[in-house]
N, C-alpha and C positions, 0 to 999 in steps of 0.2 A: 504493500500500500504506500501511496505517496506520503511523505512526511510533511507536516505543516511548516510552511515558511512564512513567518510573520514579518512583514516589512516594518522597519522602525517607524514608530508613531501610529501604527494601525492596530495595535493590540486592542481587543474588544472591550477592555475595561477602562480605556482612556478616552475621555471626551476631547475632541479637537475643536477649539473655539473658532469662530468664523474668521477671525483675522489671520489664522494659521492655514487657511485653505487656499487653494490656487485653482485657476481654470476659469471657464466661462460661467455666466449666471443664467439660470432659467427663471421662468415666471411661475410664482406660486400665489394662488388666490386664497383669501382668508375672509371669513365672516364670523361674527360672534353670535349670529342668529341660529341658535340650536332649535330648529323647527322644520316642519315639512317645507315651508316656504323658503327658509334659508338653504335647505338642501337643494331645492329646485333651482334657486337663483345661482348658486355656485356651480352646480352641474352644468348650467347653461354656458358658463365661461370656458368649459373644456370639452363640450360634447360635439363640437363641430366636425371632429374627425371620425365620428362613428357613422357607419353606413351599413346597408345590407342587413343580414340577420345578426342581431345584437344579443350577446349574453351578458348578464349582470352577475359578476362573481361576488357573492355575499356570504358571510358566515352566518348561517341561520340558527346556530346554537343548539346546545343540548336542551332537553325538556325543561321548560319553565325558566330558562336562563334569564336572570334579572337585568343584564347589562347590554344585551344586543341592541342594535339600531332599532328604534321603534318601528313596528310594522306599518303603522299608519303613515309614517313619513315615506316609506318605500312604496306603499300603495298609491299615495298621491303622486309621487314622481312617475311611476309607471303609467298611471291613468292619464296624466296630463302631458307627459313628455316622451314616454317610451311604450306606447300601447301594444306594440308587437314584440317587446323584449321578453326574454326568458331568464329567470334566476337559474344559475348553474352552481352545482355543488358536487362533491365527491364523498364516497364513504370513508369512514375513519380507519386508521391503522390499529387503534386500540379497540378492544371488545366492549362496546357500549350501545347506546341507543341509536347510533348512526352507523353501526358496523356493517350491516347488510342493507340492501336497497329497501327491503320490506320494513325493517326497523326504522330506517331513515325517513321513509314516507310517513310512518306513524308519528314520528317526532315532529315533522313538518306540520302535520295537522294539529298536534298539541300546541305548537308555538304560533299557530295562526297564519302560516305561509300558504294560504289557500286561495288568494285573490288573483294569482297568475300561475302559468305553468312553471314547474321546477324540474329541471333536467339533471338527473343524477348521472354525471358524465361517464362514470366507470361501470354503469349498469350493463353496457354492451362490450366490455373489455377495455383494452388499453391501446395506446399508440405511442411510439417512442419519438419524442421531440428532440432534435439535435441541440447540443450545447456547444457554442462556438467559443473557443478560447478558455475553457474551464480546465482546472487541474484535477478535478475529481471525476468528472463525467464526460463522456462523449455524447450521451443522450440520457434523458429521463423519461420514464413512462408516465403519461398523463391519461386521464379519462378519455377514451376514444371519441366520445361525442363532442369534445372540444373542437374537433376538426369540422364540425357542422356550422360553425359560427364565423362570420366575416369580421366582426368587431367585438371587443370586450370592454365593458365598463366595470372597473374594479372599485367596488364600494365597500369600504373597510371601516370597521370599528377599531380605532387605535386604542391599544391597551397594553398591559404587561403580558408576559408569557413565561410559564414555568421553565421552559427549556431555552427559548430564544431571547429572553430578557424583555423584548417588546414585540408586539405584532402590529405591523403596518401593512401597506399595500404589497410589499415584497413577500412577506409571510403569507398573506392572503392567497396569492397565486402560486408561490413556490411550494407551499405545503398543500394549499387548498385545491389546486388543479391536478396534483399528482394523485394517481389512483390509490385506493386504500390498501392494496396488497403489495404491488411491485414498486411503484414510484415512491410512496412514503417510506417503504423499507429501505430503498436506496439512500434516502436522506438521513434516516434515523439510526440505522443499525448496520454494524459491520457484518459482511457476509459470513455466515457460519456461527455468529454469536447467538447465545441464548438470551441476551439482554436486549429487549426491544428498544431501549432508550440509551444505548451505550455511547453514542456519539454526542459530544458536548462541546461547548465553547467555540473556539475559532473554527474547528473543522465542521461543526454543525452549521454555523452561520454561513460558511462558504458553500457547503452543499446546498443549503436552502436557497442561497442567492443564485447559484448556477441553475437551479430548477426554475427560479423566477425569470432568469434571463432567457431560458428556452421559450417561455410563454411570451415574453415581451418581443423577442425576435420573431416569433411566429406571426404575431399580429401587426408588427411594424408600426405604421402611423395610425392604425385603427384601434387604439387603446388609450384610455385616460383613467385618472385616479382621483378618488375623493376619500379623504380620511376624516371620520367623525370623532372628535376628541370630547367624548361624553362618557360618564360612568366608567372611568378608567381604573379598574381594579388592577392589581399586579398579576392577576390571573387571567388566563385566556377564557373566551366564551365556551371553549370545549369543556370547561370544568363545571358549567351549569350552576346549580344551586350550591355547589361546594366551593365556588370562587371566593377568594378573600374579600372582605368588605372594602368598598370604595373609600379611599381617603384623599385622592388627588382631585383638585378642583376641575370642574368642567371648563373648557376653553373656547371651543368653537368648531368650525369645519374648515378644512384645508383641501385645496384641489390643485392639480397640475397635470400636464401631459408628460412630465418627467418623473419617473418612479423614484429615483434617488432623491430628487429635490423635495418631493412631497413627504417622504418618510423623514428626511433630514430636518425639514421645517418642523415637523411634529416633535421630534426629539429636541430640537433647539427651543421650542416653546416650553417644553417641560423644564429644561435646564434654566430657562429665563425666569421661572417662578421663584418665589421666596423659598428658602431652605426648608421651612416647616411644611410647605405645600408639596414640594417635589421629592422630599427625602425618600419615601417608600418606593416610588416608581424608579427613581435614579438608582437606588440600591439594587432593585431587581435587575435593571438593565446592566449595570456594571458587574454585578456578581456572576452573571451568566455570560459576560463578555459580548453582550448584544450589540455593542457599537461596531463590532466587526462586520455586521450586515452592511453598514454604510460605507466603510472604507473598502470593502471588497466589491461592492457595486461600482464604486469609482474605478477600481482596478480593472473591472470587467467592461468599462466604458458604457455603463448602463444609464449614465446621466451626470448631472452636476450637483456638487454639494454646496455650491453657492447659488443664490437666488435673490430675486426681488420679491418681497412679500407685499402684495397689493390688497388693500382693504376694500372689498366690494360694497361695504356699508357706507363708504365715503368716496364714491366716484372713482374707485380703483387707484386711490392715492397710496403711495408706498408707506408702510407702517413698520415701526421697529418692533422687534420681539418683545421688548420691555413694555411698550404701549399695548401690544396685543394681549398681554397677560396682566396688565395693571389692575384691572377691576375684577379679577377672578376672586371668588369667595370660597371658603372651605366647603367641601362637599357635605350635603345633608340629604339623607334619603327622604 
């Protein structure tokens, strides 16, 4: 197996401040309006590149998950802006309520994802998507039905993650498009290992990002990203009711056509908070070396870690990170 080579300054436990970054800048849109209307408005800023048959990659959550993106927001978006779109998901690697297609469909009903079609991408098998320039993979197995879509809208609940440190757009497609048996095993588990979760830290982040790159490369210009920074537990939505309590303040919604920029902006917004507000999520990110997601995406030429943050609540004027989080209040259920 390849040995991990960490480029100096890219260790996943070390945050790189904006002034230490280099390269071009992308555009990232921001709104504090955490509502169906806010979601629709910011989606409109990045949706122009979507055409043909559109899939919406959304984490629909385990049964009764308390922190997922509100169904009513997604229903309004689909009804008004994407009437022919289909939510796309894959079965899980772990044995739970979404392990098989039948179990998954029952969970979708319980969670209320019944207002539009939901395509379980690996229900009909897998397809290997090539990884260009990766060090771990030449290809990653995705749910075969992903090949049926012309465009992908990546709608992500940004939050912490037990293994990845944080889950943004890259995690949503890197893990979430990989099929439940082969692709997810490629990312999580060393071949021949009896430990389903033995790959961790830098190697796990790199494998996950290579998988995300395969999806991004497949769709080319026909992909865009929206991250909802609301109900951000340190746990993923895959933990359902067992997720850790939310202690991080709600921030807003972030969108871009650049996958690295949108995830980087969310991480930057977390780091821009006061210490008492960011502590739990930062500890989760750094202890898992989750920042390697960002540096490795840059090494893979997946986007820019520099960007202009444009406030759509104020005529697309550039806003600083500190101003964007200035008015956040401690989370209360």
